[in-house]
DRENPARO-343755 format. One record per residue: residue in three letters; x, y, z of N, C-alpha, C in turn. Coordinates in Angstrom, 1 decimal. Example, Ala and Ser with C-alpha at 12.3 -4.5 7.8 and 13.67 -1.06 7.14 Angstrom:
// residues 2
PT residu   n_px   n_py   n_pz  ca_px  ca_py  ca_pz   c_px   c_py   c_pz
PT    ALA   13.2   -5.7    7.8   12.3   -4.5    7.8   13.2   -3.3    7.8
PT    SER   12.8   -2.2    7.1   13.7   -1.1    7.1   12.9    0.0    7.9
END
This chain:
// residues 220
PT residu   n_px   n_py   n_pz  ca_px  ca_py  ca_pz   c_px   c_py   c_pz
PT    MET   -8.5  -15.2   28.0   -7.6  -15.6   26.8   -7.5  -14.4   25.8
PT    LYS   -8.6  -13.7   25.6   -8.6  -12.6   24.7   -7.6  -11.5   25.2
PT    LEU   -7.7  -11.3   26.5   -6.8  -10.3   27.1   -5.3  -10.7   26.9
PT    PHE   -5.0  -11.9   27.2   -3.7  -12.4   27.0   -3.2  -12.3   25.6
PT    THR   -4.1  -12.5   24.6   -3.8  -12.4   23.2   -3.4  -11.0   22.8
PT    ARG   -4.3  -10.0   23.4   -4.0   -8.6   23.1   -2.7   -8.2   23.7
PT    ILE   -2.4   -8.6   24.9   -1.1   -8.3   25.5    0.1   -8.8   24.7
PT    LEU   -0.1  -10.0   24.2    1.0  -10.7   23.4    1.2   -9.9   22.1
PT    LEU    0.1   -9.5   21.5    0.2   -8.8   20.2    0.9   -7.4   20.5
PT    THR    0.5   -6.8   21.6    1.1   -5.5   21.9    2.6   -5.6   22.1
PT    ILE    3.0   -6.6   22.8    4.5   -6.9   23.1    5.2   -7.1   21.7
PT    CYS    4.6   -7.9   20.9    5.2   -8.1   19.5    5.3   -6.9   18.7
PT    PHE    4.3   -6.0   18.8    4.3   -4.7   18.0    5.4   -3.8   18.5
PT    LEU    5.5   -3.7   19.9    6.6   -2.9   20.5    7.9   -3.4   20.1
PT    SER    8.1   -4.7   20.1    9.4   -5.3   19.8    9.8   -5.0   18.3
PT    LEU    8.8   -5.1   17.4    9.1   -4.8   16.0    9.4   -3.3   15.8
PT    THR    8.7   -2.5   16.6    9.0   -1.0   16.5   10.4   -0.7   16.9
PT    VAL   10.9   -1.3   18.0   12.3   -1.1   18.5   13.3   -1.6   17.5
PT    LEU   13.0   -2.8   16.9   13.9   -3.4   15.9   14.0   -2.5   14.7
PT    ALA   12.8   -1.9   14.3   12.8   -1.0   13.1   13.6    0.3   13.4
PT    GLN   13.6    0.7   14.7   14.3    2.0   15.0   15.8    1.7   15.1
PT    THR   16.2    0.5   15.5   17.6    0.2   15.7   18.2   -0.4   14.4
PT    SER   17.4   -0.8   13.5   18.0   -1.4   12.3   18.7   -0.4   11.4
PT    GLU   18.4    0.9   11.6   19.1    1.9   10.9   20.6    2.0   11.3
PT    GLY   20.9    1.5   12.4   22.3    1.5   12.9   22.5    2.7   13.7
PT    PRO   23.7    2.8   14.3   24.0    3.9   15.2   24.1    5.3   14.5
PT    ASP   23.9    6.3   15.2   24.0    7.7   14.6   25.4    7.9   14.2
PT    PRO   25.7    8.2   13.0   27.1    8.4   12.5   27.7    9.7   13.1
PT    ASN   26.9   10.6   13.6   27.4   11.8   14.2   27.8   11.7   15.7
PT    ILE   27.6   10.5   16.3   28.0   10.2   17.6   29.1    9.2   17.6
PT    LEU   30.3    9.6   17.8   31.4    8.7   17.7   31.8    8.1   19.0
PT    GLN   31.7    6.8   19.1   32.2    6.1   20.3   33.7    5.8   20.1
PT    ILE   34.4    6.2   21.1   35.9    6.2   21.0   36.5    5.1   21.9
PT    ALA   36.8    4.0   21.2   37.4    2.9   22.0   38.9    3.1   22.1
PT    GLY   39.5    2.7   23.2   40.9    2.7   23.4   41.5    4.1   23.8
PT    ASN   40.6    5.0   24.1   41.0    6.4   24.6   40.7    6.5   26.1
PT    ARG   41.7    6.7   26.9   41.6    6.7   28.3   40.8    7.9   28.8
PT    TYR   40.8    8.9   28.0   40.2   10.2   28.4   38.7   10.4   27.9
PT    MET   38.5   10.0   26.6   37.2   10.3   26.0   36.4    9.0   25.7
PT    LYS   35.2    9.1   26.0   34.3    7.9   25.7   33.6    8.1   24.4
PT    ALA   33.1    9.3   24.1   32.4    9.6   22.9   32.4   11.1   22.6
PT    VAL   32.1   11.5   21.4   31.9   12.9   21.0   30.7   12.9   20.1
PT    GLU   29.8   13.9   20.4   28.6   14.1   19.6   28.9   15.4   18.8
PT    ILE   28.6   15.3   17.5   29.0   16.4   16.6   27.7   16.9   15.8
PT    TYR   27.5   18.2   15.8   26.3   18.8   15.1   26.7   20.0   14.3
PT    SER   26.0   20.3   13.3   26.2   21.4   12.4   25.8   22.7   13.1
PT    GLU   26.0   23.8   12.4   25.8   25.1   13.0   24.3   25.3   13.5
PT    ASP   23.4   24.7   12.7   22.0   24.8   13.1   21.6   23.8   14.2
PT    GLY   22.5   23.0   14.7   22.2   22.1   15.8   21.7   20.8   15.3
PT    LYS   21.7   20.6   14.0   21.2   19.3   13.4   22.4   18.4   13.1
PT    PRO   22.1   17.0   13.1   23.2   16.1   12.7   23.5   16.3   11.2
PT    ARG   24.7   16.0   10.9   25.1   16.2    9.5   24.7   15.0    8.7
PT    GLU   24.6   15.1    7.4   24.2   14.0    6.5   25.2   12.9    6.7
PT    ALA   24.7   11.6    6.5   25.5   10.4    6.7   26.7   10.4    5.9
PT    GLU   26.6   10.9    4.6   27.8   10.9    3.7   28.8   11.9    4.1
PT    MET   28.4   12.9    4.9   29.4   13.9    5.4   29.7   13.7    6.9
PT    ALA   29.4   12.5    7.4   29.6   12.2    8.8   31.1   12.3    9.1
PT    PRO   31.4   12.6   10.4   32.8   12.6   10.8   33.4   11.2   10.8
PT    LYS   34.8   11.2   10.7   35.5    9.9   10.6   36.5    9.8   11.8
PT    LEU   36.5    8.7   12.4   37.5    8.5   13.5   38.7    7.8   13.0
PT    GLU   39.9    8.3   13.2   41.1    7.7   12.8   41.9    7.3   14.1
PT    GLY   42.0    6.0   14.3   42.6    5.5   15.6   41.7    5.9   16.8
PT    SER   42.3    6.3   17.9   41.5    6.6   19.1   41.8    8.1   19.5
PT    ARG   42.5    8.8   18.7   43.0   10.2   19.1   42.6   11.2   18.1
PT    THR   42.1   10.9   16.9   41.9   11.9   15.8   40.5   11.7   15.2
PT    ILE   39.8   12.8   15.0   38.5   12.9   14.3   38.7   13.8   13.1
PT    ILE   38.2   13.3   11.9   38.3   14.1   10.7   36.9   14.5   10.2
PT    ILE   36.8   15.8    9.9   35.5   16.3    9.4   35.8   17.0    8.1
PT    ASP   35.1   16.6    7.0   35.3   17.3    5.7   34.0   18.2    5.5
PT    LEU   34.2   19.5    5.5   33.1   20.4    5.3   32.8   20.5    3.8
PT    ASP   31.5   20.7    3.6   31.0   20.9    2.2   31.3   22.4    1.8
PT    LEU   31.3   22.7    0.5   31.5   24.1    0.1   30.4   25.0    0.6
PT    GLY   30.8   26.1    1.3   29.8   27.0    1.8   29.3   26.6    3.2
PT    GLU   29.7   25.5    3.7   29.2   25.0    5.1   30.0   25.8    6.1
PT    SER   29.3   26.2    7.2   30.0   27.0    8.3   30.9   26.1    9.1
PT    GLU   32.0   26.8    9.5   33.0   26.1   10.4   32.5   26.0   11.8
PT    ALA   31.4   26.7   12.1   30.9   26.7   13.5   30.1   25.4   13.7
PT    MET   30.7   24.5   14.5   30.1   23.2   14.7   30.1   23.0   16.3
PT    THR   29.1   22.3   16.7   28.9   22.0   18.1   29.5   20.6   18.5
PT    PHE   30.3   20.6   19.5   30.9   19.3   20.0   30.5   19.1   21.4
PT    VAL   29.8   17.9   21.6   29.5   17.5   23.0   30.4   16.4   23.4
PT    LEU   31.3   16.7   24.4   32.3   15.7   24.8   31.8   14.9   26.0
PT    VAL   32.1   13.6   25.8   31.7   12.6   26.9   33.0   12.0   27.4
PT    PRO   33.5   12.5   28.6   34.7   11.9   29.1   34.6   10.5   29.5
PT    ALA   35.7    9.7   29.5   35.6    8.3   29.9   35.4    8.2   31.4
PT    THR   35.8    9.2   32.2   35.6    9.3   33.6   35.6   10.8   33.9
PT    TYR   35.5   11.2   35.1   35.5   12.6   35.4   36.8   13.2   35.1
PT    TYR   36.9   14.1   34.2   38.0   14.9   33.9   37.6   16.3   33.6
PT    LYS   38.4   17.3   34.1   38.2   18.7   33.6   38.8   18.8   32.2
PT    LEU   38.0   19.3   31.3   38.4   19.4   29.9   38.6   20.8   29.5
PT    LYS   39.5   21.0   28.5   39.7   22.3   27.9   39.8   22.0   26.4
PT    VAL   39.3   23.0   25.6   39.4   22.9   24.1   40.1   24.1   23.6
PT    GLU   41.1   23.9   22.7   41.8   25.0   22.1   41.7   24.9   20.5
PT    GLN   41.7   26.0   19.9   41.5   26.0   18.4   42.7   26.7   17.7
PT    GLN   43.1   26.1   16.6   44.0   26.8   15.7   43.6   26.6   14.3
PT    TYR   44.1   27.4   13.4   43.8   27.2   12.0   45.1   27.2   11.2
PT    GLU   45.0   26.6   10.0   46.1   26.5    9.1   45.7   27.0    7.7
PT    THR   46.6   27.8    7.1   46.4   28.3    5.7   47.3   27.6    4.7
PT    SER   46.7   27.5    3.5   47.5   26.9    2.4   47.4   27.8    1.1
PT    LEU   48.2   27.6    0.1   48.2   28.3   -1.1   47.4   27.6   -2.1
PT    THR   46.6   28.3   -2.9   45.9   27.7   -4.0   46.1   28.5   -5.3
PT    VAL   46.2   27.8   -6.5   46.3   28.4   -7.8   45.0   28.3   -8.5
PT    MET   44.4   29.4   -8.9   43.1   29.4   -9.5   43.0   29.7  -11.0
PT    ALA   42.0   29.2  -11.6   41.7   29.4  -13.0   40.3   29.7  -13.2
PT    GLU   39.8   30.8  -12.5   38.4   31.3  -12.7   37.4   30.1  -12.4
PT    GLY   37.6   29.4  -11.4   36.7   28.3  -11.0   37.5   27.1  -10.6
PT    PRO   38.1   26.4  -11.5   39.0   25.2  -11.1   40.2   25.8  -10.3
PT    HIS   40.7   25.0   -9.4   41.9   25.4   -8.7   42.7   24.2   -8.3
PT    VAL   44.0   24.4   -8.0   44.9   23.4   -7.5   45.3   23.9   -6.1
PT    ASP   45.0   23.1   -5.1   45.3   23.4   -3.7   46.6   22.7   -3.3
PT    LEU   47.5   23.5   -2.7   48.8   22.9   -2.3   48.7   22.7   -0.7
PT    THR   47.8   21.8   -0.4   47.6   21.5    1.0   48.7   20.7    1.7
PT    ASN   49.5   20.1    0.9   50.6   19.3    1.4   52.0   20.0    1.3
PT    TRP   51.9   21.3    1.2   53.1   22.1    1.0   53.3   23.0    2.2
PT    LYS   53.7   24.2    2.0   53.9   25.2    3.1   52.6   25.6    3.7
PT    HIS   52.6   26.0    5.0   51.4   26.5    5.7   51.8   27.7    6.7
PT    TYR   50.8   28.4    7.0   50.9   29.3    8.2   50.0   28.6    9.2
PT    THR   50.5   28.4   10.4   49.7   27.8   11.5   49.6   28.8   12.6
PT    SER   48.3   29.1   13.0   48.1   30.1   14.1   48.4   29.5   15.4
PT    PRO   48.6   30.4   16.4   48.7   29.9   17.8   47.4   29.3   18.3
PT    TRP   47.5   28.4   19.3   46.3   27.8   19.9   45.6   28.9   20.7
PT    GLU   44.2   28.9   20.6   43.4   29.8   21.4   42.3   29.0   22.1
PT    ALA   42.2   29.3   23.4   41.2   28.5   24.2   39.8   28.9   23.8
PT    LEU   38.9   28.0   23.7   37.5   28.2   23.5   36.7   28.2   24.8
PT    LYS   35.8   29.1   24.9   34.9   29.0   26.1   33.8   28.0   25.9
PT    PRO   33.5   27.2   26.9   32.4   26.2   26.7   31.1   26.9   26.6
PT    ALA   30.2   26.4   25.7   28.8   26.9   25.6   28.0   26.4   26.8
PT    LYS   28.3   25.3   27.3   27.9   24.7   28.5   28.8   23.6   28.9
PT    LYS   28.6   22.9   30.0   29.5   21.9   30.5   29.8   20.9   29.4
PT    ASN   31.1   20.8   29.0   31.6   19.8   28.1   31.0   20.0   26.7
PT    THR   30.6   21.2   26.4   30.0   21.5   25.0   30.7   22.7   24.5
PT    PHE   31.3   22.6   23.3   32.1   23.6   22.7   31.7   23.8   21.3
PT    ILE   31.8   25.1   20.8   31.5   25.4   19.4   32.7   26.0   18.7
PT    SER   33.1   25.3   17.6   34.3   25.8   16.8   33.9   27.1   16.2
PT    GLN   35.0   28.0   16.1   34.8   29.4   15.7   35.2   29.5   14.2
PT    PRO   34.4   30.1   13.4   34.8   30.4   12.0   36.0   31.4   12.0
PT    VAL   36.9   31.2   11.0   38.1   32.1   10.9   37.7   33.1    9.9
PT    GLU   37.6   34.4   10.3   37.3   35.5    9.5   38.5   36.5    9.5
PT    ILE   39.3   36.4    8.5   40.5   37.3    8.4   40.5   37.8    6.9
PT    GLU   40.8   39.1    6.9   40.8   39.8    5.5   42.0   39.3    4.7
PT    LYS   43.1   39.2    5.3   44.3   38.8    4.6   45.0   37.7    5.3
PT    PRO   44.8   36.4    5.0   45.4   35.3    5.7   46.9   35.3    5.6
PT    GLU   47.6   34.9    6.7   49.0   34.9    6.7   49.5   33.6    6.0
PT    PHE   50.8   33.8    5.4   51.4   32.6    4.8   52.9   32.9    4.7
PT    PRO   53.7   31.9    4.7   55.2   32.1    4.6   55.5   32.8    3.3
PT    LYS   56.6   33.6    3.3   57.0   34.3    2.1   57.6   33.3    1.1
PT    VAL   57.1   33.3   -0.1   57.5   32.4   -1.1   57.7   33.2   -2.4
PT    VAL   58.6   32.7   -3.3   58.8   33.3   -4.6   58.2   32.4   -5.7
PT    THR   58.2   33.0   -6.9   57.5   32.4   -8.0   58.1   31.0   -8.3
PT    ASP   59.4   30.9   -8.3   60.0   29.6   -8.6   59.6   28.5   -7.6
PT    GLU   59.4   28.8   -6.4   59.0   27.8   -5.4   57.6   27.4   -5.6
PT    ILE   56.7   28.3   -6.0   55.3   28.0   -6.3   55.2   27.1   -7.6
PT    VAL   56.0   27.4   -8.6   56.0   26.6   -9.8   56.5   25.2   -9.5
PT    GLU   57.5   25.1   -8.7   58.0   23.7   -8.3   57.0   22.9   -7.5
PT    ALA   56.3   23.6   -6.6   55.2   22.9   -5.9   54.1   22.4   -6.8
PT    VAL   53.6   23.3   -7.7   52.5   22.9   -8.6   53.0   21.8   -9.5
PT    THR   54.2   21.9  -10.0   54.7   20.9  -10.9   54.7   19.5  -10.2
PT    ALA   55.1   19.4   -9.0   55.0   18.2   -8.2   53.6   17.6   -8.1
PT    VAL   52.6   18.5   -8.0   51.3   18.0   -7.8   50.7   17.5   -9.2
PT    VAL   50.9   18.3  -10.2   50.3   17.9  -11.5   51.0   16.8  -12.2
PT    LYS   52.2   16.5  -11.9   52.9   15.3  -12.4   52.2   14.0  -12.1
PT    ALA   51.6   14.0  -10.9   50.9   12.8  -10.5   49.6   12.5  -11.2
PT    TRP   49.1   13.5  -12.0   47.9   13.4  -12.7   48.1   12.5  -13.9
PT    GLY   49.3   12.5  -14.5   49.5   11.7  -15.8   48.9   12.4  -17.0
PT    ASP   48.5   13.7  -16.9   48.0   14.4  -18.0   48.9   15.6  -18.3
PT    ASP   49.8   15.5  -19.2   50.8   16.5  -19.5   50.2   17.8  -19.9
PT    ASP   49.2   17.8  -20.7   48.6   19.0  -21.3   47.9   19.8  -20.1
PT    ALA   47.1   19.1  -19.3   46.5   19.8  -18.2   47.6   20.3  -17.2
PT    GLY   48.6   19.5  -17.0   49.6   19.9  -16.1   50.4   21.1  -16.5
PT    ALA   50.6   21.2  -17.8   51.3   22.3  -18.4   50.6   23.6  -18.2
PT    GLU   49.2   23.6  -18.3   48.4   24.8  -18.2   48.5   25.3  -16.7
PT    TRP   48.5   24.4  -15.8   48.6   24.9  -14.4   50.0   25.4  -14.1
PT    ILE   51.0   24.8  -14.7   52.4   25.3  -14.5   52.6   26.7  -15.0
PT    GLU   52.0   27.0  -16.2   52.0   28.3  -16.8   51.3   29.3  -15.9
PT    LEU   50.2   28.9  -15.3   49.5   29.8  -14.3   50.3   30.1  -13.1
PT    ALA   51.0   29.0  -12.6   51.9   29.2  -11.4   53.0   30.2  -11.7
PT    LYS   53.4   30.3  -12.9   54.5   31.2  -13.3   54.0   32.7  -13.2
PT    GLN   52.7   32.9  -13.2   52.2   34.2  -13.2   52.1   34.7  -11.7
PT    CYS   52.3   33.9  -10.8   52.1   34.3   -9.4   53.4   35.0   -8.9
PT    LYS   53.2   36.3   -8.6   54.4   37.1   -8.2   54.6   36.9   -6.7
PT    SER   53.5   36.5   -6.0   53.6   36.2   -4.5   52.5   35.2   -4.2
PT    ALA   52.4   34.8   -3.0   51.4   33.9   -2.6   49.9   34.4   -2.6
PT    ASP   49.8   35.8   -2.5   48.5   36.3   -2.4   48.1   37.2   -3.6
PT    GLU   48.8   37.0   -4.8   48.5   37.7   -6.0   48.0   36.8   -7.0
PT    TYR   46.8   37.1   -7.6   46.2   36.3   -8.6   47.1   35.9   -9.7
PT    PRO   47.1   34.6  -10.2   46.2   33.6   -9.9   46.4   32.8   -8.6
PT    CYS   47.3   33.2   -7.8   47.5   32.6   -6.5   46.7   33.3   -5.4
PT    ALA   46.4   32.5   -4.4   45.6   33.1   -3.2   45.9   32.2   -2.0
PT    VAL   45.7   32.8   -0.9   45.9   32.0    0.4   44.5   32.0    1.1
PT    SER   44.2   30.8    1.7   43.0   30.8    2.5   43.1   29.7    3.5
PT    VAL   42.2   29.6    4.4   42.2   28.6    5.5   41.8   27.3    4.9
PT    ASN   42.6   26.2    5.1   42.3   24.9    4.6   42.0   23.9    5.8
PT    GLN   42.3   24.3    7.0   42.0   23.4    8.1   41.9   24.1    9.4
PT    ILE   40.9   23.7   10.2   40.8   24.2   11.6   41.0   23.0   12.5
PT    ARG   41.7   23.2   13.5   42.0   22.0   14.5   41.5   22.4   15.9
PT    LEU   40.9   21.4   16.5   40.5   21.6   17.9   41.3   20.5   18.7
PT    LYS   42.0   21.0   19.8   42.7   20.1   20.6   42.0   20.0   22.0
PT    ILE   41.6   18.8   22.3   40.9   18.6   23.6   41.9   18.0   24.6
PT    SER   42.0   18.6   25.7   43.0   18.2   26.8   42.2   17.9   28.1
PT    ALA   42.7   16.9   28.8   42.2   16.6   30.1   43.2   16.9   31.2
PT    LEU   42.7   17.4   32.3   43.5   17.7   33.4   43.7   16.4   34.3
PT    VAL   44.9   15.9   34.3   45.3   14.7   35.1   46.4   15.0   36.1
PT    ASP   46.1   14.9   37.3   47.0   15.2   38.4   47.7   16.5   38.2
PT    GLY   46.9   17.5   37.8   47.5   18.9   37.7   48.2   19.2   36.4
PT    VAL   48.2   18.2   35.5   48.8   18.4   34.2   47.8   18.2   33.1
PT    TRP   47.8   19.1   32.1   47.0   19.0   30.9   47.6   18.0   29.9
PT    GLU   46.8   16.9   29.7   47.3   15.9   28.7   46.3   15.9   27.5
PT    GLU   47.0   15.8   26.3   46.2   15.8   25.1   45.3   14.5   25.0
PT    ALA   44.0   14.7   24.8   43.1   13.6   24.7   42.6   13.3   23.3
PT    LEU   42.5   14.3   22.5   41.8   14.2   21.2   42.1   15.4   20.3
PT    VAL   42.3   15.2   19.1   42.4   16.3   18.1   41.3   16.1   17.0
PT    ILE   40.6   17.2   16.8   39.6   17.2   15.7   40.1   18.1   14.6
PT    ARG   40.1   17.5   13.4   40.6   18.2   12.2   39.4   18.5   11.3
PT    ILE   39.2   19.8   11.1   38.0   20.2   10.2   38.6   20.7    8.9
PT    ASN   38.4   20.0    7.8   39.0   20.3    6.5   38.0   21.3    5.8
PT    VAL   38.6   22.5    5.5   37.7   23.6    4.9   38.0   23.6    3.4
PT    PRO   37.0   23.6    2.5   37.2   23.7    1.1   37.9   25.0    0.7
PT    MET   38.8   24.9   -0.3   39.5   26.1   -0.7   39.0   26.6   -2.1
PT    GLY   39.6   27.7   -2.5   39.2   28.2   -3.9   37.9   28.9   -3.8
PT    CYS   37.5   29.3   -5.0   36.2   30.1   -5.2   35.1   29.3   -5.8
END
């Protein structure tokens, strides 16, 4: 009887331990992708190989897009472990997008919904099977479409009008008038988004399976 009691207590202890471990919920950095015929899940890790903080966890939009918001100073080099829904040969390509920002020695207005330069897609080599690492974009002078001062002022005006603060808006409009080009202070151009496109080889044709959008903080 004593032996039976000990066994019963051991089973109860193990059950409680499992419940305690699972009560925290699923890992927010492992995204299960429902409704995607190509991808079952994606595991995402920071540059140091560790999971990201829960509040900065990636977000799944629908079944074809993952959004990641980087913190200021956080590296764009991230590890992605892809779990196909079935056996598919996968490839990953990367591109980046630049936007214009207007700066005021700290604060800045980012025109991320305006004009952009978008780089060509470049294939990433796998770190190992179905594991890829996004590459930081290190360019001395980012490209951007040619724009004139009046266009910049018009774009900034459209953004600040939505604030409902005429005084603050007027200050930013005056700063925009000082921009002689996209890359002359108080204007500057920098990378605002890195995109990864995952494709699966189906009957000899590469089909888009998933896009990962990495939003990069702008300004100084």
